[in-house]
Each structure stands twice: as C-alpha cells, then as structure tokens.
C-alpha positions in Angstrom: -33.2 130.3 -128.0 -36.7 128.0 -128.3 -38.8 128.9 -131.7 -41.0 130.6 -129.3 -39.0 133.3 -128.0 -37.1 133.5 -131.2 -40.4 134.6 -133.1 -41.8 136.4 -130.6 -38.3 138.9 -130.3 -37.8 139.3 -134.0 -42.5 139.8 -134.2 -41.1 142.9 -130.9 -38.2 144.3 -133.6 -41.7 144.6 -135.8 -44.3 145.7 -133.5 -41.7 148.7 -131.6 -40.6 149.8 -135.1 -44.5 149.8 -136.2 -44.9 151.5 -133.1 -42.9 154.7 -133.8 -43.7 154.6 -136.8 -47.8 155.4 -135.3 -46.1 158.1 -132.8 -44.4 159.9 -135.8 -47.2 160.0 -137.5 -49.1 161.2 -134.5 -46.9 163.6 -134.0 -46.9 164.8 -137.6 -49.8 165.0 -138.7 -53.9 166.1 -138.5 -55.3 162.5 -138.3 -54.5 163.2 -133.9 -57.0 160.8 -132.9 -56.6 157.6 -135.7 -52.3 157.1 -134.8 -53.4 157.2 -131.2 -55.8 154.7 -131.4 -53.6 152.6 -133.2 -50.9 153.4 -131.0 -53.3 152.7 -127.4 -53.8 149.6 -129.8 -50.9 147.9 -130.4 -49.4 148.9 -127.1 -52.1 146.7 -126.0 -51.6 144.2 -128.7 -48.1 143.9 -127.9 -48.9 143.2 -123.8 -50.7 140.3 -125.4 -48.9 138.8 -127.5 -45.9 139.0 -123.8 -48.7 137.9 -121.7 -49.2 135.0 -124.0 -45.2 134.5 -124.7 -44.9 134.0 -120.9 -48.0 132.2 -120.1 -47.4 129.4 -122.9 -43.9 129.0 -121.3 -45.1 128.4 -118.0 -47.3 125.3 -119.9 -44.8 124.0 -121.1 -42.3 123.5 -118.1 -45.7 122.6 -116.2 -46.3 119.8 -119.2 -43.4 118.5 -119.0 -42.9 118.0 -115.4 -46.5 116.1 -115.4 -48.0 119.2 -113.4 -51.1 120.5 -114.2 -52.5 123.7 -115.9 -55.2 126.0 -114.6 -55.3 128.5 -118.6 -52.7 129.5 -120.4 -54.3 133.5 -120.1 -57.2 133.8 -122.6 -59.3 136.1 -119.6 -56.3 138.5 -119.7 -55.8 139.2 -123.3 -59.4 139.8 -123.5 -59.7 141.8 -120.3 -56.8 144.4 -121.7 -58.4 144.3 -125.6 -61.8 145.4 -123.9 -59.8 148.1 -122.1 -58.6 149.5 -124.8 -62.3 149.5 -126.0 -63.7 151.2 -123.6 -60.6 153.7 -122.8 -61.7 154.8 -126.9 -65.1 154.8 -126.4 -65.0 156.9 -122.9 -61.9 158.8 -125.0 -64.1 159.8 -128.8 -62.0 162.3 -129.5 -58.3 161.4 -128.5 -58.8 158.2 -130.0 -60.8 156.3 -132.7 -61.8 153.9 -132.2 -61.3 150.8 -135.7 -57.6 152.2 -135.1 -57.4 150.2 -131.6 -59.1 147.3 -132.9 -57.2 147.1 -136.5 -54.3 148.5 -133.8 -55.7 145.1 -131.5 -54.9 142.5 -134.7 -51.5 144.3 -135.9 -49.6 141.6 -133.9 -51.2 139.2 -135.2 -51.0 140.2 -138.6 -47.2 140.5 -138.2 -46.2 137.3 -136.8 -49.0 135.6 -140.4 -45.9 138.6 -142.0 -43.3 136.9 -140.4 -44.3 133.3 -140.6 -44.4 133.6 -144.1 -41.4 135.2 -144.8 -39.4 133.3 -142.3 -41.1 130.2 -144.8 -40.0 131.4 -148.5 -36.5 132.6 -146.1 -36.1 128.7 -145.8 -37.0 127.6 -149.5 
C-alpha cells in the first residue's frame, strides 16, 4: 500500500470518529445548527480528501506511463466547498456558517495532527 493510501485510511478513520461525535452532539445538545454545520463541512471535507487522493493516484499513474494530466481536480474541490457554503447561507437556521467553514478545514487539521503524531512516533 502506498504511503498516500495509508495516510488516507488513517485520516478517514479519524474523520469518521469526529463525524460520529458531531452527530452525537447534534442529537443530544441544544446547539443543533453548530453541530449540523460541522457535520456538513466535515462530510464535504472527507469527500474532498477522497477526490484529492483519487486524482493524485491517477496523476501518479499517468506520470509513470508518460501521459499528460489535465488537472488534480481543484475546481471540483472548490465547487464542493462552495456548495456547502451556499447550503449554510440558504438555511441559516439549520446550519451555522462558521461551523461549516471549520468542518471544511477539518481534514487538513487532522492531516497535520496525524503527520506530527507519525513524525514523533518514528523517533
């Protein structure tokens, strides 16, 4: 398994754990819009992570075969983030906008924490 795939599976597991905590927070607290925004943003962040890993794998395969690659799908990831923000703006009573933005950044934060954890465990 490539390092990218191993990182993806670890980060995905952490994001599923966070999503389950957010759903519990949504179900058992009075802060439903905040937790709903975190769920929406983190779900989109997980989807964006999956897109990035898939496109990176295709990019690596194309480079190995000597073919040209169009892009790494940045537009698709930006469109997903924009869709999440539009949903939060359209339904502000259900989704807290700042929570959606924090949720969209969650995968990057988890990747950094995972990197630091792996770096200190190797020593």
